[in-house]
LOKOLRO-794676 format. One record per residue (C-alpha): residue in three letters; residue number from 0; x, y, z. Coordinates in steps of 0.001 Angstrom, whole numbers, plus 500000, padded with zeros to 6 digits. Example, Ala and Ser with C-alpha at 12.3 -4.5 7.8 and 13.67 -1.06 7.14 Angstrom:
2
aa,i,c1,c2,c3
ALA,0,512300,495500,507800
SER,1,513670,498940,507140
END
This chain:
235
aa,i,c1,c2,c3
MET,0,493162,514681,506710
ARG,1,494090,511514,508444
TYR,2,493884,508531,506150
ALA,3,494109,504712,506941
LEU,4,496357,502783,503913
ILE,5,496233,499239,503642
SER,6,498586,497298,501712
ASP,7,499236,493743,500280
ILE,8,496089,491956,501132
HIS,9,497052,488872,499261
ALA,10,493362,487387,499199
ASN,11,493320,487335,503199
VAL,12,490043,488201,503358
GLN,13,490185,487266,507521
ALA,14,493072,489967,507652
LEU,15,491364,492358,505816
ASP,16,488441,492320,508078
ALA,17,490450,492250,511416
VAL,18,492345,495447,509705
LEU,19,489072,497009,508990
ALA,20,487339,496329,511995
ASP,21,490556,497756,513733
THR,22,490231,501183,511892
ASP,23,486254,501476,512652
THR,24,486925,500913,516022
ARG,25,489282,504138,516188
GLY,26,487247,506761,514846
ASP,27,489404,509049,513497
VAL,28,489921,507998,509855
ASP,29,488944,510176,507297
ALA,30,489693,507604,504429
VAL,31,490628,504304,503655
TYR,32,492640,503340,500547
HIS,33,494536,500718,499359
LEU,34,497902,500184,497738
GLY,35,497230,497176,495670
ASP,36,498294,493335,495702
LEU,37,494764,492505,496811
VAL,38,495080,488677,494957
GLY,39,497540,485982,494775
TYR,40,499077,483986,497715
ALA,41,496342,483096,499591
SER,42,492396,481767,498894
THR,43,489773,484264,498766
PRO,44,490546,486697,496508
ASN,45,486805,487339,495047
GLU,46,485632,488436,498988
VAL,47,488829,490495,499203
VAL,48,487505,492566,496061
GLU,49,483646,492477,497289
ARG,50,484954,493511,501190
LEU,51,486787,496377,499309
ARG,52,483643,497380,496882
THR,53,481320,497173,499466
ARG,54,483112,499701,501435
ALA,55,483877,501650,498347
ILE,56,487611,501804,499295
ALA,57,489571,503393,496688
GLY,58,493223,502204,495639
ILE,59,495602,501495,493239
ALA,60,496733,498235,491223
GLY,61,499407,496313,492616
ASN,62,501265,493166,490362
TYR,63,499040,490638,491106
ASP,64,496215,492909,490253
SER,65,497386,494075,486792
THR,66,499241,490629,485646
VAL,67,495846,488657,486956
ALA,68,493724,490920,485363
THR,69,495369,490953,482040
ASP,70,496223,487157,482147
TYR,71,499827,487817,481939
LYS,72,502398,484692,481678
HIS,73,503976,485590,484607
TYR,74,503054,487720,488350
GLY,75,505508,489989,487735
CYS,76,508048,489328,491296
LYS,77,511470,487995,490942
SER,78,511576,484918,493580
GLU,79,514750,484637,495472
SER,80,515118,480728,494695
VAL,81,513566,478024,492782
ARG,82,511710,477022,495002
GLN,83,510206,480378,495415
GLU,84,509476,480426,492211
GLU,85,507814,477209,491996
LEU,86,505455,478052,494707
ALA,87,504803,481638,493721
HIS,88,503824,480719,490165
SER,89,501588,477815,491574
SER,90,499585,480173,493386
TYR,91,499257,482369,490514
GLU,92,498149,480091,488711
PHE,93,495491,479310,491482
THR,94,494487,482862,491394
ARG,95,493797,483047,488069
ARG,96,491825,480215,488171
ALA,97,490237,481582,491199
VAL,98,488885,484702,490500
SER,99,485578,485677,489002
ALA,100,484440,487831,485869
THR,101,483283,490554,488347
THR,102,486305,490338,490317
LYS,103,488793,490271,487081
ARG,104,486661,493154,485570
PHE,105,487527,495108,489209
LEU,106,491057,494436,489132
ALA,107,491563,495821,485632
GLY,108,489760,498913,486555
LEU,109,492736,499676,489242
PRO,110,494170,502981,488732
PHE,111,498163,502652,488411
SER,112,498713,505754,490820
LEU,113,496823,507891,493076
ASP,114,497616,511765,494201
LEU,115,495719,512764,496968
ARG,116,495617,516179,498285
PRO,117,494375,516573,501834
LEU,118,493809,520023,502101
GLY,119,491840,519974,498847
GLY,120,492358,520021,495324
HIS,121,492275,524348,495460
ALA,122,495536,524077,497743
ALA,123,499201,523424,496152
GLY,124,500046,520932,499155
PRO,125,501033,518759,500471
ARG,126,500440,516123,498052
LEU,127,500511,512241,499073
VAL,128,500904,509927,496129
LEU,129,499905,506287,496279
VAL,130,501816,504048,493845
HIS,131,502069,500060,494749
GLY,132,506100,499573,493785
THR,133,507376,502520,492136
PRO,134,506275,505515,490432
THR,135,507648,504031,487028
LEU,136,506265,500015,487517
ASN,137,504534,498465,489913
THR,138,506828,495545,489634
VAL,139,509613,497385,490597
CYS,140,510605,496832,494527
PHE,141,511294,500260,496165
THR,142,513567,498942,498988
GLU,143,515535,500642,501770
ASP,144,518816,499945,500212
ARG,145,517547,501787,497633
PRO,146,520372,505317,497454
ASP,147,518737,508836,498122
ASP,148,519451,509377,494682
PHE,149,516821,506866,493543
CYS,150,514312,508445,495666
ARG,151,514652,511552,494455
LYS,152,514573,510319,491251
MET,153,511001,508557,491933
ALA,154,509852,511777,493215
ALA,155,510862,513838,490791
SER,156,508938,511311,487901
VAL,157,505386,512480,489932
GLY,158,506511,516237,490350
LEU,159,507105,515925,494248
LYS,160,508643,518428,496220
ALA,161,509457,519360,499860
GLY,162,506441,518485,502212
ASP,163,505055,515768,500116
MET,164,504914,511696,500678
LEU,165,505100,508955,498642
ALA,166,503605,506226,500026
PHE,167,503829,502351,498604
GLY,168,503496,498503,499336
HIS,169,505253,495507,497062
THR,170,508384,494613,499483
HIS,171,506372,493861,502819
LYS,172,509138,495164,504200
PRO,173,508687,498728,506354
TRP,174,510850,501701,506116
HIS,175,511115,505154,506228
ARG,176,513293,507957,504765
VAL,177,512907,511481,504191
VAL,178,515129,513416,501520
ASP,179,515006,516871,501171
GLY,180,511845,517365,502763
ILE,181,510086,514622,500756
GLY,182,508977,511815,502371
CYS,183,509494,507957,501288
ARG,184,507137,505328,503050
SER,185,507119,501455,502499
ALA,186,503842,499525,504230
ARG,187,504734,496491,505859
ARG,188,503335,492960,507083
TRP,189,504240,492142,510611
ARG,190,502647,492931,513823
ARG,191,503762,496583,515434
TRP,192,503111,500406,516002
SER,193,505271,502667,514003
SER,194,505649,506068,514941
CYS,195,503815,509414,515313
ALA,196,502053,509583,511985
CYS,197,502066,505769,510409
ARG,198,500954,502551,511914
THR,199,501123,499045,511038
THR,200,499221,496353,512333
SER,201,498131,492680,511307
ASN,202,500562,489529,511986
ARG,203,502943,487366,510131
ARG,204,500759,486090,507608
ARG,205,498258,488846,507305
PRO,206,498568,492275,505261
ALA,207,499577,496011,506865
SER,208,497033,498775,507753
VAL,209,499262,502035,507765
ARG,210,497773,505220,509360
LEU,211,498891,508350,507904
ALA,212,498601,512086,509170
CYS,213,498956,514709,507505
ARG,214,498839,518288,509046
LYS,215,499678,521430,506925
THR,216,503015,520836,505366
LEU,217,504818,519241,508221
TRP,218,505718,515349,508027
ARG,219,507509,514145,510813
SER,220,509757,511041,510769
CYS,221,508043,507386,511618
LYS,222,509705,505766,514304
PRO,223,508961,502673,516594
VAL,224,507077,504032,519355
GLY,225,505686,500866,520783
ARG,226,501800,499663,521170
ARG,227,500167,502904,521526
ARG,228,498025,505347,519455
PRO,229,499591,507610,516828
GLN,230,500250,511155,518016
ARG,231,498939,513752,515959
LEU,232,501316,516084,514025
VAL,233,502509,519514,515116
GLN,234,499464,521829,513224
END
């Protein structure tokens, strides 16, 4: 199976359309999933949700999705400055006013995580677990400076073992690590192709589209390889 993973769309329907169009032209994607934060920041939250509903693209709830859906007082992120906090809160309040009742119900219905089995549910593995932040909370940032023990703890919380992978967004910064044979992959928001198995495409104002391929139980490490098609994993 070959998956396209889209993360942190943040109400930018033009970016979403561009990413989906690019994915469609490739013709080698078996399924598309989103990693949450469909709303917030940009101005078209209802249109983004409608696109995903029309395309039947399944996914999970990011912190913006769950907080908007429940009318929570805060969007769930820690800001880096007082000014950033002011702007983020203003954006959050706009989003709460802008979303329709239909959009709000859709956001409320998103699951916290998804557990994918590319070889079928009758097989023991490999597994690809999708979360927004971490397997414990969608507000926690799983950043590259986290130690290996943190990766092990997150993997253990969902029962991952060697050959499995955990994919997430939230930080908007890319990184990939393999700890004890378990892959941890963060989505990104910058224009760049990366690795043999994972791909991102967008610009600095747009969300990331991450292609992830799985063949058998072998996950190959992700390294930037320039702007070219990702290679398929070894059978």
